[in-house]
Every structure is written in structure tokens, then in C-alpha cells.
N, C-alpha and C positions, 0 to 999 in steps of 0.2 A: 504493500500500500503506498500512496504517498502520502508523506505524514505533512496534516495542513500547520500550518506556523499558527494560524489563528486561534486556533483551538488549543493548540499549546499556550500559547500565551493566556490564553481565559484558565488554563487550568491551573499554570503558574502565581494568577493573580488568588485562584480560591486554595490554593497549597500555603501561599504565605498568610493571607487571611483568615484562615480555618471558618469562614463563614461566608456563603455566598451574596447574602444582600452588600456586606462591606467590600468582598470583591466585586460585584455590579457597579456601586456605587466608585468605585476607582477605575472601573472601565466606562464608566461613564453608558452602559445600558442596563438593561431591565432586567430585574431579574431572572422572572422566569425562559428570557431568550438565553441567558446565562447558564438555566441548569439544562434546558435542551441540548443548548451547545454540549455540553461535559458529557449527558448521556451519550449521543451521538458519538461522543471522541472514543469512548468508555466501549460501545461495540463496533467501533471501525479498528479498534486496535485489538477487542476480543478479551478485555481483562479489567477486572473491577479495580478505579484508582483511588476512590474515594469512599470510605463510610460515612453514612448521613444517620445524624440523629437531629431530634428537633430545636439542641440544642448549638450543639456544632459540628464538626468535621473534621473530620480525621483521614491521614494519608494511610492506604494500602502498603503491605510489603513490593508491591508493583505500585503504586503510585508516589514513595518514597525515592526509589530507583530513577523515577522516570521524573522527580522533581531534582536531582541531584543531577541527569542529566540535559533536561531542558534551559537551567540556569544557562549550562556550558555553552548550549546552543543558539536561542536567544541573545547573549551578549556577539558571539560571533556572526550571527547577523546583524547586529545592531553597529559592531565595529565594522562590519565590510560595508553598510549604508553608508557608515559616516565616509567613510575615505574614498566611495564611489563618489559625494557629493564635493567632498574636498578635492577632487581630480576634475569633475565640474567645473569649479570655479579656478580651477588653475593652482590649488592651494598646497603648501608643503607642511603637512605636521610631524613632529617630534615627540613622540609620549616618553619619559624616562622614568621608569619606575624606582623607589629605592627602599632598601630594609630601614626598620625603628632605627634612630641613634645615628644613620650612614648620613651625606651628606653631600650633596653633588652639585651646589651652588656654584663652585669655582670651576668648575668642568663646564656647565651649562652656560657660563659666564664667557666662559674663552670660546665656547662654539660659535654662540650666538654673534661674538665678534667679527668671526669669519662667513658666519651664515645669515648673513641680516634678513635674507627672503624667508627661513626657514621658522614657522610656528612653533617656539620649544610649551610643552607641558609637562609639570611634575606629577606624579603620581603615588601619591604615600601608601604604601603597603603596610597592612595590619599584619602581626606577626606570623600566622599562618599562611599567607599566601604564597608567598616566599615567590617560584617560577610562573604561578598558575597567569599571570596576568599577560606575560610572555607568550603563553600559548593558547589564551586565551584573543589575543590579538590584542588588549586594552594598552600592551606598552610595547613600544620598539626596541629599546634598550634598556637593561634592570642593573642595578648596583646593587647586589647580592649578598647574603654571607650566607656561607657553609653551615649546614648542608639543604642540601636540594636535588632534583633530581635535575641531571643535565644533560637527559636524552635527547637529542636533536636541537641543542644550542652550541654552538661557542662561545667557551669561558675565556676569558683575561685573567688570572692571577694581578690583583694591584696590590694587596696585603694582607696584614692577620690582625688581629684583633684579640684581646685575652676577655676573661669571663669572670665576674663576681660573683660573690655570694651577697644576695638582699634580705637582709631581714628584720623583724621588725625590732626597733629601739630596746624591747623589753624582752627580748630574748637571752638567754643563759652565755650564750656565745658572743653578743652586741660588743662585750667590752677588750674582746681581742683586737690584737694590729693585724695579725695573718689568721686563716684558717689551711688546715687540709680537707681531702676528700675524705678521708675518714672522719673527722671530727664529724661532718655530715650524714655519714648513718645512722637510717634510724628517723631523720627527718622526714616531713610530708613535703614534696617538690611540687608547688604549682604545676601546672601542666604532665606534669608526669604521668599522674594519676586525678589531676582533675584540668581540665580542660578548661582555656581562658577565653571571650571572644574579643578582647583585647587590652593593651598594656594596663591603662588603668584601671581595669579590672582585675587584674592580675597583682599589682600595686596594693590596691586596699584590700583583697584580702592576705597580703603577706603582713599589710600591718594591723588587719584585725587578727593578726597572730593563729590563723590557720595554714600556716606552711611557709615556707621559703623559698627562692629559684637561685636558677645560675644567670646570672643577663649581661649581654657584654658590657664591658664598659662604656663605651659611647651611649648606649640606653640609661645605665646607670645616670650618665651626666645631664641627661635630658630630663629626667623625672627625679629631681634632687625634692626630697620632702622631711622636715621633721621626726617625721614617726620609722625614719625605716631610714638602715644603717647598708653600706657597701661595703664589704672585705675582703680583699685579694685572698684567693685559694690558690696556692703555691705551683701544686703539681697537677691542675691541670692544662692542659694544652691549649694554644690559643687556635680559635677559630680562621680561616680563609676568608678574605672578602673579593669580590671579584665581579666583574662586569659582562653581562652577557646579552647575548642575541641569538636569534633564531637562526640554524643554518641558514634557513630558506628565505632570509629575509635581512641579510648583512647584507646590503648595497645602498647606495645613495647617501643620504642625511644619517642614515643609520651608521654605516662604515664609518663615515667622518667622524662623528660624534664619537664613535670605541675610539678610533687613533688618541683623538684628543683629552677624552676622557682617561683613557691608560697614560700619556705623557703627566699630564695635570694628578691624577688620583693616586698614582702610584708614589713611595714617601723614598727620601733616599734610601740607601742603604743600612746606612748608619740608626738610619728611625724604622727599621722594618717593622716593631713592632708595637702597639698602640701607645702615643704619647698624650693621650687624652687621661686628665687626672681626675681622680674619685670624687664625687660630691662631698662635701663637709655637710 
């Protein structure tokens, strides 16, 4: 069967709102129309996507899988259409994604000085996205911190960054000057056993005494707060930072930015480790 993109968007709206009336309002269509479209979509697919009650709508296992796939599909389509319209207007646009704590402003400034005709947008990544925007087409270049899936990507290492332990100021270890991995044995690690949707949520949980976390030192520097402390962990290896572009998209402005950003962001050999000071 041919996938009906309109019905897929209708399904995504219902899945996100978990309510037909609210989804219909967001789509600017009548609720009975939306209900009929979803029922038709289920018949076309040959499986039930939603479990309906008088008060709520829940996703079936098939519905959850389709929702995960549908978000990627609709994002790719939206990005493709945007690029078609930009090409029709004769525009060149470069989207640079960057992981939390990393900064691309110096590279962007250098690039725009030599490419004034290219519009540059920056896309701050949520901590868990990593390489996803590159694969979905939402970004042309990424300034990322490993680990991430580099299959199908061209990556250029530009440096290394250490991690520090983030603890609440009330933690028994908070007065130590440094820690080792052994000191953290038995600690509840946020994101290892409890996933968070944002860094703000993570740090709020840590400050509340619900766990600790290991974070890159640049992230620690960006989220200084009086109820948290950041301590070096002496036996943890640094993580690699690198630039990444899709192998099939490394041309034109993306390739030029990659060359410029590599030169700008790669530190001198003597500064290969991070020089970002810990927040006080």
C-alpha cells in the first residue's frame, strides 16, 4: 500500500495529544472527520493503532512503533520540502547542530566572513539526540561528543573533554577535592537508571538528592548553581569531540564549514585536554 502522509500526520497528532478533540483542534478539522480518517488508516494498515476509552486514547504496541517511525518520516518530509522551497528562492542555508556545552560561534563567525551568501542556523541538541538530526536532515553539520552512531557519517576529531561528577552540595562526598570511580560505586546514576528529557531536569533531580551524574566539564560550566558541586574523577578517560557530516551530504557549504570549523575548533597540541575551569 501507498502511505497516506496526511493520515500519518493525523495519527501523530492523536498520539501526541492522547485525545481526539484536542488533536482535531490542533489540526483545525472536525473531530468526527479525524475519527473517520484514523479508522480508515487502521483498516488500510490492517492493525489497530489506538485503544479508545471514553476518557483517553492509548497507543497499542503497533501504534507505539508507528509513532516512533512517523516522527522520523514527517520530519524528513518537512525538511525536504523546506529545502525545495529554499532552492526555488535561490537560497543557501547551513544548519549546524551542537551538543550541550559545546560552542560553535567562533567557527560560524569565521565561516560567515568568507561565505556571506549562506544563511547559517544553529541547532542546540538535547542531550539524548546526538547524531539523530544529521540522519533526519534537520542539520547539515554536527559538533558532537562521543559516543554516537557514526555509521554513514564522516567524522573529524577536534579534541577531547573530561567528565566530572555532579553531586548535591549535601552529598557526603561533596567536600572531597577529587574522586575516583570506586568512590561512586553504589551511587544512583541519573540517566543510567533514570532517563531525563533535559539537562535542567537532570540537574533538578541531582539537587533534590535523587542521584548523581557524570557530565562533560563544559556542561558543568554552563550549568553552575549553588546547590550542586562538580568534582574531577581522576580515573575516567576523556571523551572525544568531533565534527560530523553525512557522507552523502559532505559538499558545498557543509564541506567548506567542515574545513573551517576543524581549523578553528581543534586546539593546539599542548591544549588537547579541556581547559574549561570547573564552576565554583
